[in-house]
N, C-alpha and C positions, 0 to 999 in steps of 0.2 A: 555377541551370538542375534539373530532375531528369530523371534520365532513364531510362531500359529500356536493357540492355543484355543480350542471350541470346548465350552460348556452350555449344557443347557441347565434349569430349575423350575420354579414354580410362583406364579404371580399369586401374589400374595391379597392384586384386589382389581375388578372387572376385567378383560377387553378395553379397550377403548374410552381408558382412563386417563385425566391429566397428569396422574401420577408418571407416565411411559413418556411426556414432554416434560416433565420435570428432571425421569434418569436421562432425558436425551441432550439437555440444555448441561448437564452438570457433564455428560462423558466428553461432549464437544470438546468443552474448555481445561478440565481433564485433560485429557487425551491428546488436543495440542499443543497441551505443555509438554507433554512426555514423550511425544512421538511414536501414538496408540491410535493404529485404523485399526478398522474393526467394520461388523454392521452384525444387528440385535433384529434378529426375528422373533415376532413376537403370535402367539398359535393359540386360542384360547388361553388358557390358565399355567402356559409353557412359555419359556424366552429359551427360543440356542442363538447366542452369546463366540461370534467370531470374532478374536484379535489378536492383534500381528506388535508387536516390535518389544526391543530387543529387551535379556532374560527377565532382567530386575525389573524395568519399567513395568510389562504387563506381569511379574510375582507381586507388588507390591502394590498395583491394581487389583488382583484377585485375594487379595486377602481382606480387603475393604470392602469390593462384590458378594463375598460371603458371608459379611457381617450385619450387609443393609440388609435391612428389615422387610424391604418391598419386595424380599421372593423367600424361597430358602431349598430345600434336596437337592442343596449344590451338584451335582455329578458332571468333572472334566470325564467330554469320550476321547481328546486329542491336542495332543503337546506333542509338536514336530517346530525342530527345526529348518529353517527353509534360507533361502536364498534372494526372491523373490515375493514383496508381499500382491497378494494377491485383490487390497480395497485400501491400497496405496494413495487414496485419491478419499477417501471418508476416514476425519477424525470417529467418527462413528454413524452409519446413514442404517435404517430402518423402514422396518417393514411390519405393517399389521396384515396377520394372511388369518386371523380369527375368523370363526364361523366359515370358513372357504371351504370345499368339501376337493381338494384337489388328490392325487397322487402322491406331493410330493411332503402334504400335509400327516399322511399315514406314515412315507419315510421317515418326520422326522421326529415323532412319535415315539419311534420304535428304539432312534438312537445310543444307541450305550459307547462303553467303553470295548468293547468287545463284537463291534459292528466292522462287518467286513470290510478295508481299506476300496473298495469298487461302491459300497455305497458311499463313504465316507468321500469320494472322490466328488458321485453325484450331487451332495448334496450342499459341500462347497460349489459345485457348476450351476446346479440353482441360485442359492444366493447372491454367488456374482453375477448370475444375468439379471438376477433383480433390483441390486446397484446400479447397473450401467443405463436399464431399462428406467430408471429413479432420475439420475443422472444427462438422459437422454446419449447417449452414448448409444450405437449402434451393438 
């Protein structure tokens, strides 16, 4: 069963740090081997991450993420079964929005497990659009 899990957490190091590069390298290798796809958004001291894959693989990954000292205050936002991946071309995409004052930034900061489905849809669509722009797709 394929799932999509979205969580947010707080970074323990400042934006634009080489640590983000390390995270992406590790994610690319691990996720490719385990058929996990997704996208990581950095917004100042906050992360929002979308993970897609088989339930067992994603659950195993999340257990490691929760213990990772590079961030804290893990909060699961959404866990749903899906028929099709939104980030199937990305072992792990990344976008740093730190310092940008966008309406989308406010929505990300306020995201929680009680956020309306409509807000969650907007967030996923924005992240998917960012992924498409980075890959050069229309």
